[in-house]
C-alpha positions as CSV (number, residue, x, y, z in Angstrom):
1,X,126.4,61.5,81.6
2,X,123.6,63.8,80.3
3,X,122.6,63.2,76.7
4,X,123.2,66.2,74.4
5,X,120.1,68.2,73.6
6,X,119.1,68.4,69.9
7,X,120.1,71.6,68.2
8,X,118.0,74.0,66.0
9,X,118.9,76.1,62.9
10,X,116.5,78.8,61.8
11,X,117.0,79.4,58.1
12,X,115.9,82.7,56.4
13,X,115.7,83.8,52.8
14,X,116.1,87.5,52.1
15,X,115.9,90.0,49.3
16,X,115.8,93.8,50.1
17,X,114.3,93.2,53.5
18,X,116.1,95.9,55.5
19,X,112.9,97.2,56.9
20,X,111.9,93.8,58.3
21,X,114.9,91.6,58.8
22,X,115.9,92.9,62.3
23,X,112.5,92.0,63.8
24,X,112.6,88.6,62.0
25,X,116.0,87.7,63.3
26,X,115.4,89.0,66.8
27,X,112.4,86.6,67.1
28,X,114.7,83.7,66.1
29,X,117.5,84.4,68.6
30,X,116.6,81.3,70.7
31,X,118.0,79.1,68.0
32,X,121.5,77.5,68.1
33,X,122.2,78.7,64.6
34,X,120.7,81.4,62.4
35,X,121.5,81.2,58.6
36,X,120.5,83.7,56.0
37,X,120.7,83.2,52.3
38,X,120.4,86.5,50.5
39,X,119.3,86.7,46.9
40,X,121.2,89.9,46.0
41,X,119.8,92.7,48.2
42,X,120.7,96.3,47.2
43,X,119.8,97.7,50.6
44,X,121.2,97.1,54.1
45,X,119.7,93.6,54.6
46,X,123.0,91.8,54.7
47,X,124.7,94.3,57.0
48,X,121.8,94.2,59.5
49,X,121.6,90.4,59.5
50,X,125.3,90.1,60.1
51,X,125.2,92.7,62.9
52,X,122.6,90.5,64.7
53,X,124.8,87.4,64.6
54,X,123.4,85.6,61.6
55,X,125.6,83.6,59.2
56,X,124.9,85.3,55.9
57,X,125.6,83.8,52.5
58,X,124.9,85.6,49.2
59,X,123.4,83.7,46.2
60,X,122.3,86.4,43.7
61,X,121.9,83.9,40.8
62,X,118.2,83.4,41.4
63,X,116.9,79.9,40.4
64,X,113.6,79.9,42.3
65,X,112.5,79.6,45.9
66,X,113.2,75.8,46.1
67,X,116.8,76.2,45.1
68,X,117.3,79.0,47.6
69,X,115.9,76.8,50.4
70,X,118.2,74.0,49.2
71,X,121.1,76.3,49.6
72,X,120.0,77.2,53.1
73,X,120.0,73.4,54.0
74,X,123.6,73.1,52.9
75,X,124.7,75.6,55.6
76,X,122.6,74.0,58.4
77,X,124.7,72.1,60.9
78,X,121.9,71.5,63.4
79,X,119.6,68.5,64.2
80,X,116.5,70.4,63.2
81,X,115.8,73.2,60.7
82,X,113.0,75.7,60.8
83,X,112.4,77.8,57.7
84,X,111.5,81.4,58.4
85,X,110.8,84.1,55.8
86,X,112.0,87.7,56.3
87,X,108.5,89.1,56.5
88,X,107.6,86.7,59.4
89,X,108.0,86.9,63.2
90,X,108.0,84.0,65.6
91,X,105.6,84.7,68.5
92,X,106.5,83.7,72.1
93,X,103.8,81.0,72.0
94,X,105.2,79.5,68.8
95,X,108.8,79.7,70.2
96,X,107.8,77.5,73.1
97,X,106.3,74.9,70.8
98,X,109.3,74.9,68.5
99,X,111.6,74.4,71.5
100,X,109.5,71.6,72.9
101,X,109.4,69.8,69.5
102,X,113.2,70.0,69.1
103,X,113.8,68.8,72.7
104,X,111.6,65.8,72.0
105,X,114.0,64.5,69.4
106,X,111.0,63.3,67.4
107,X,111.1,62.7,63.7
108,X,108.1,64.6,62.4
109,X,107.1,67.6,60.3
110,X,105.5,70.6,62.0
111,X,103.1,72.8,60.2
112,X,102.6,76.4,61.2
113,X,99.6,78.7,60.8
114,X,99.8,82.3,59.8
115,X,98.3,85.3,61.6
116,X,98.3,87.7,58.6
117,X,99.2,91.4,59.2
118,X,97.9,93.5,56.3
119,X,98.2,97.2,55.9
120,X,99.2,97.7,59.5
121,X,96.4,95.5,61.1
122,X,96.6,91.9,62.3
123,X,93.7,89.9,60.7
124,X,93.2,87.9,63.8
125,X,89.5,87.4,63.2
126,X,90.2,85.7,59.9
127,X,90.5,82.0,59.9
128,X,94.0,80.8,59.0
129,X,94.7,78.4,56.1
130,X,95.7,74.8,56.6
131,X,99.3,75.6,57.5
132,X,102.7,75.4,56.0
133,X,105.4,72.9,56.7
134,X,108.4,74.7,58.3
135,X,110.1,72.5,61.0
136,X,111.9,69.3,60.0
137,X,114.5,67.0,61.4
138,X,117.5,67.8,59.2
139,X,118.4,64.2,58.5
140,X,114.9,63.6,57.1
141,X,114.8,66.5,54.6
142,X,116.2,65.8,51.2
143,X,115.4,68.9,49.2
144,X,112.7,71.3,48.0
145,X,111.1,71.4,44.6
146,X,109.0,74.1,42.9
147,X,109.6,77.7,41.8
148,X,106.8,79.0,44.1
149,X,104.9,77.3,46.9
150,X,107.7,74.9,47.0
151,X,107.3,71.4,48.4
152,X,109.6,69.5,50.8
153,X,110.9,66.1,49.7
154,X,111.5,63.8,52.6
155,X,113.6,60.7,53.2
156,X,110.6,59.2,54.9
157,X,107.5,60.3,53.0
158,X,105.2,58.9,55.6
159,X,106.6,61.1,58.4
160,X,103.8,62.2,60.7
161,X,102.7,65.9,60.4
162,X,101.8,68.0,63.5
163,X,100.1,71.4,63.4
164,X,101.4,73.9,66.0
165,X,98.9,76.0,67.9
166,X,101.2,79.1,68.1
167,X,101.2,81.2,64.9
168,X,103.6,83.1,62.8
169,X,103.0,86.8,62.3
170,X,103.1,87.3,58.6
171,X,103.7,90.8,57.3
172,X,102.9,89.9,53.7
173,X,101.1,93.0,52.5
174,X,102.2,96.3,54.1
175,X,101.2,98.8,51.4
176,X,99.0,98.7,48.3
177,X,102.0,99.5,46.1
178,X,104.0,96.6,47.5
179,X,100.9,94.4,47.0
180,X,100.8,95.3,43.4
181,X,104.5,94.4,43.0
182,X,104.0,91.1,44.7
183,X,100.9,90.4,42.6
184,X,102.9,90.7,39.4
185,X,105.7,88.5,40.7
186,X,103.6,85.6,42.1
187,X,101.1,85.7,39.2
188,X,104.0,85.3,36.8
189,X,105.6,82.5,38.7
190,X,102.3,80.7,39.1
191,X,101.6,81.0,35.4
192,X,105.0,79.7,34.5
193,X,104.6,76.7,36.7
194,X,101.2,75.9,35.1
195,X,102.6,76.5,31.6
196,X,105.3,73.9,32.3
197,X,102.6,71.5,33.4
198,X,100.7,72.0,30.1
199,X,97.7,73.8,31.6
200,X,95.6,76.3,29.7
201,X,94.7,79.8,30.7
202,X,92.3,82.5,29.7
203,X,90.1,85.3,31.0
204,X,87.2,83.0,31.9
205,X,89.4,80.5,33.7
206,X,91.0,83.4,35.6
207,X,87.7,84.9,36.6
208,X,86.4,81.6,37.9
209,X,89.6,81.0,39.9
210,X,89.5,84.6,41.3
211,X,85.9,84.4,42.2
212,X,86.3,81.1,44.0
213,X,89.3,82.3,45.9
214,X,87.7,85.6,47.0
215,X,84.5,83.8,48.2
216,X,86.6,81.3,50.1
217,X,88.8,83.9,51.8
218,X,86.3,86.8,52.3
219,X,83.3,84.8,53.4
220,X,84.2,81.2,54.5
221,X,87.5,82.3,56.1
222,X,85.9,85.4,57.6
223,X,87.9,88.1,55.9
224,X,84.8,90.3,56.1
225,X,85.3,90.6,59.8
226,X,88.6,92.4,59.3
227,X,87.3,95.6,57.7
228,X,88.9,97.3,54.8
229,X,92.3,95.6,55.5
230,X,90.6,92.2,55.2
231,X,88.9,93.1,52.0
232,X,92.1,94.3,50.4
233,X,94.0,91.2,51.5
234,X,91.4,88.9,50.0
235,X,91.0,91.0,46.9
236,X,94.7,91.0,46.0
237,X,94.9,87.2,46.4
238,X,91.9,86.8,44.1
239,X,93.6,89.2,41.6
240,X,96.7,87.0,41.7
241,X,94.5,84.0,40.7
242,X,93.0,86.0,37.8
243,X,96.2,87.3,36.4
244,X,97.9,83.9,36.7
245,X,95.5,82.5,34.1
246,X,95.5,85.6,32.0
247,X,99.3,85.5,31.8
248,X,99.1,81.8,30.9
249,X,97.0,82.7,27.9
250,X,98.5,86.0,26.8
251,X,102.1,86.1,28.0
252,X,103.4,82.8,26.7
253,X,106.6,84.2,25.2
254,X,107.5,85.9,28.5
255,X,106.8,82.8,30.6
256,X,109.3,80.8,28.6
257,X,112.1,82.8,30.2
258,X,110.8,82.5,33.8
259,X,112.8,80.1,36.0
260,X,110.6,77.2,37.0
261,X,113.0,74.9,38.8
C-alpha cells in the first residue's frame, strides 16, 4: 500500500488587494488547500479569491498581523502550511522547491528570499535580505507573535532552518503614493512596538537609523545598480526608519491606541 503524500496549505492575508490577489492565488494553485483571511476589504478581493477556488474567511476586527496569521492557521487542515502575502507571487522555481520540501515529510522551517518589484521594475541586481520564514510543518507551528514583522513560535525551537534558492516576487511598492501610505502604516506600527518595549525616540535617533538603513540597502545590498527604482525603494525604507523614531518621540498619545498584540 502506497503511503499517503503530505499535503500543503497556502495561507494568504488580504485587505483591498483586488488588483493583486488573482496573480497571487494563481501562483498557489499547486497547493492542496488555499485559505484566505480577509481583513475587511471594501473592493472585490473576496469575490475574486472565491472565484479562484480559495476558502475565504473574513475577520475585519484587526488585531495585528500575528493574530491574522493565527487565524489562518486555524483553517489549515494540511500537513504543511506556507504563508503567502497578497502582494507576492510564487515563481516556478520556488514552487518546485516547496513541493520537494513537502514531499520529503521533513520537520524543518524554510526561509524564502524576495526578488523585489518596485515601481514596475524587478530589482534583480539588488542583493536579497536574509530571508523570511514561510514554510512550516503544521504540527510544529504553535502561533505567531508581534504586530508587525511577526515571529513564529514553534513546538520545537531547535527545528533546522533551510533557505530556498527560488525567490518570491514581491510587489511591495508599485506607486509613490502607495509607498507613502505604507510608510505611514509601518512607521506607526514599528513605533508602537518600540514604545511598548520602553524604547526612546527622537530626530537624531531616527536620522541615525535611516542613514544606516539607506547605506546598507543602497550600497552594500547594491540598490544603486537598479536605477531610480532602486533609489526610491531604499529611500522609502530609510524614511520608514526615520519616522518610526520620530513618532516614538512626538506621537506618544497616538501610539497608545495602536494595537500591538
